[in-house]
C-alpha positions in Angstrom: 0.2 0.4 0.2 1.3 3.4 -0.6 2.0 6.0 1.7 -1.0 8.1 -0.2 -4.0 5.4 0.0 -2.9 5.3 3.6 -3.3 8.7 4.3 -6.6 8.7 2.4 -7.7 5.8 4.8 -6.5 8.0 7.6 -8.3 10.6 6.7 -11.4 8.9 5.8 -11.7 7.2 9.3 -11.2 10.3 11.0 -13.9 12.6 8.8 -16.2 9.5 9.2 -15.7 9.0 13.1 -16.0 13.3 13.2 -12.6 13.6 14.5 -11.9 16.6 11.6 -15.6 18.4 11.9 -14.0 21.6 13.4 -11.2 21.9 9.9 -14.3 21.3 8.2 -16.4 23.6 9.1 -14.0 25.9 9.6 -13.3 25.0 5.5 -17.2 25.4 4.4 -17.1 21.7 3.9 -19.4 18.9 5.1 -18.2 15.7 6.2 -20.5 13.0 4.2 -19.2 15.3 0.7 -15.5 15.0 1.5 -15.8 11.1 2.9 -17.5 10.3 -0.6 -14.2 12.4 -2.0 -12.1 10.1 -0.1 -13.4 7.0 -0.4 -13.7 7.9 -4.7 -9.8 8.5 -4.5 -8.5 5.5 -2.9 -10.8 3.1 -5.4 -9.6 5.3 -8.4 -6.8 4.6 -8.0 -7.2 0.9 -8.3 -9.5 1.3 -11.4 -7.8 1.4 -15.2 -7.0 4.2 -16.5 -9.1 6.2 -19.1 -6.9 6.3 -22.0 -6.6 10.0 -24.0 -4.7 9.0 -27.3 -1.6 9.1 -28.3 0.3 7.1 -25.2 -1.4 9.1 -22.9 -3.6 8.1 -20.2 -4.7 9.3 -16.9 -6.2 7.9 -13.3 -9.3 8.7 -11.7 -8.1 8.5 -8.1 -4.6 10.5 -9.1 -6.3 13.1 -11.9 -9.7 13.0 -11.9 -11.2 12.8 -8.7 -9.1 15.5 -7.1 -9.7 18.0 -10.1 -13.4 17.6 -9.0 -12.7 18.0 -5.6 -11.0 21.6 -6.4 -14.0 22.4 -9.1 -16.4 21.8 -6.0 -14.5 23.4 -3.4 -13.4 26.5 -5.8 -17.2 26.7 -6.5 -18.1 27.1 -2.9 -15.5 29.8 -1.9 -16.6 32.6 -0.5 -14.7 35.2 -2.6 -13.5 36.5 -5.6 -10.2 37.5 -3.6 -9.5 33.7 -2.3 -10.6 32.1 -5.9 -7.8 34.3 -7.1 -5.2 33.4 -4.7 -6.1 30.0 -4.9 -5.5 30.4 -8.7 -1.6 32.0 -8.2 -0.8 29.8 -5.8 -1.7 26.7 -8.1 0.3 27.9 -10.6 3.2 28.8 -8.5 3.1 26.0 -6.9 3.1 24.0 -9.9 5.9 25.8 -11.3 8.4 25.6 -8.8 7.3 21.5 -7.5 8.3 21.3 -12.0 11.6 22.7 -11.2 12.4 21.4 -8.5 11.4 17.8 -9.8 14.3 18.7 -12.1 17.0 18.0 -9.3 15.2 14.5 -7.7 16.2 12.6 -10.2 17.4 9.0 -10.3 17.5 6.4 -7.8 20.1 7.9 -5.4 16.5 10.0 -4.5 14.5 7.1 -4.5 15.0 6.4 -1.0 13.1 6.1 2.3 14.1 9.6 3.7 14.3 11.6 0.3 11.6 9.7 -1.8 11.2 12.6 -4.0 6.9 12.4 -4.4 7.3 13.2 -0.9 9.6 15.7 -1.6 7.2 17.0 -3.7 4.2 16.6 -1.2 6.0 18.6 1.0 6.7 21.6 -1.0 4.0 21.8 -3.0 1.9 21.8 0.3 3.9 24.7 1.5 4.0 27.0 -1.0 0.5 27.0 -1.2 -0.2 28.0 2.1 2.0 30.7 1.5 0.4 32.2 -1.3 -2.9 30.7 -0.5 -3.1 32.0 3.4 -6.9 30.7 3.7 -7.4 26.9 4.6 -9.7 26.3 1.7 -7.4 28.1 -1.0 -4.1 26.4 0.7 -5.7 22.9 -0.1 -7.1 23.5 -3.2 -3.8 24.9 -4.6 -1.7 22.2 -2.6 -3.8 19.5 -4.7 -3.7 21.6 -8.0 -0.2 22.4 -7.5 1.6 18.6 -7.9 -1.7 17.7 -10.7 -0.3 20.8 -12.6 3.2 19.7 -12.2 1.9 16.2 -13.8 0.1 17.9 -16.1 3.1 20.1 -17.5 5.4 17.0 -18.0 3.2 14.7 -19.4 2.5 17.5 -22.3 6.8 18.2 -22.4 7.4 14.7 -22.8 4.9 14.3 -25.9 6.4 17.4 -27.5 10.1 16.2 -27.1 8.9 12.2 -28.0 10.0 11.0 -25.2 9.4 6.9 -25.7 6.7 5.0 -23.4 3.4 5.9 -21.8 2.6 8.9 -20.1 0.1 8.5 -17.5 -1.2 11.7 -15.8 -1.9 11.3 -12.2 -0.1 7.8 -12.2 3.1 6.4 -9.9 3.3 7.9 -7.0 1.6 11.3 -8.4 -0.9 10.2 -5.7 1.4 10.4 -2.6 2.4 13.9 -3.5 -1.2 14.9 -4.1 -2.2 13.5 -1.2 0.8 15.0 1.4 0.5 18.1 -0.3 -2.9 18.9 0.2 -2.9 18.0 3.7 0.1 19.6 4.4 -0.8 23.2 3.2 -3.8 22.6 5.0 -2.2 21.9 8.7 0.1 24.6 7.8 -3.2 26.6 7.5 -4.8 25.7 10.2 -2.2 25.5 13.0 -1.3 29.2 11.8 -5.0 30.4 11.5 -5.6 29.2 15.3 -2.6 30.3 16.9 -3.3 34.1 15.2 -6.8 33.7 15.9 -6.1 33.0 19.7 -3.6 35.8 19.9 -6.6 37.9 18.5 -8.5 36.6 21.5 -10.6 33.8 19.6 -12.2 33.4 16.2 -15.0 35.3 17.6 -12.6 38.3 17.8 -10.7 37.3 14.9 -12.2 40.3 13.1 -12.2 42.8 16.0 -9.3 45.6 16.4 -7.6 45.9 19.3 -7.6 49.2 21.1 -7.3 50.4 24.7 -6.4 47.0 25.9 -9.5 46.0 24.3 -11.0 44.5 21.2 -13.8 46.1 19.6 -15.6 45.8 15.9 -14.5 48.5 13.5 -18.2 49.1 13.0 -18.9 48.9 16.6 -16.0 51.7 17.4 -17.5 53.9 14.2 -20.9 53.8 16.1 -19.4 54.5 19.1 -18.1 57.6 18.2 -21.1 58.7 16.3 -23.1 58.3 19.3 -20.0 60.4 21.6 -20.4 62.8 18.4 -24.3 63.1 18.8 -24.7 63.7 22.8 -22.2 66.4 22.7 -24.2 68.5 20.5 -27.6 68.1 22.0 -25.4 68.9 25.1 -24.1 72.5 23.1 -27.4 73.0 22.2 -28.7 72.6 25.8 -25.8 75.0 26.4 -26.7 77.5 23.9 -30.1 77.9 24.6 -29.4 78.3 28.4 -27.2 81.2 27.7 -29.9 82.4 25.6 
């Protein structure tokens, strides 16, 4: 069993038993939908690849299902800004992983401690969080960064006429895809939670810190408006008394 399948199996169990509920809620995801996607990815890796012609094929669990999951998340993304960040993070992550892959080729890198696909996943996850920032954008970029990198390599293989079958999402790509997505979410979760605690909790994360207390920007504006209104009333009262 590959590392990617093992991680997917563990994630599926955690989701089904409700241990990942908090993270999924913050990503605005339904646990049942996520469980179905994870199970589909596991089953899809064992199904025959779909031929695309010219020696090219695509793996269901390693490419089609992950792309479908990203599309699902992209549609549910809260803002246009988040969508743009996820696209940029995916492209940049793919380019970085692709260029780094040129330095990790050959049997000397294929050890249990330095599996190239493990390295791709770690790098992809790190880059995806740095650029994506939010949990959802980081996760989307973590997955698509690896898939796009693999797709780019497949296109170059066809252009350069490299012999042999070209599989998108095959071999160790599923491992890198899963690891990248997990790393991106873990980083977003840890750093996001830490930042929220520093700001006073999730219910205060959108508030500003003023005069040693948390106050929302809207509340602060309303308070100033009320103070100004009270001052005007007092001034009018004084004018009437003077008359």
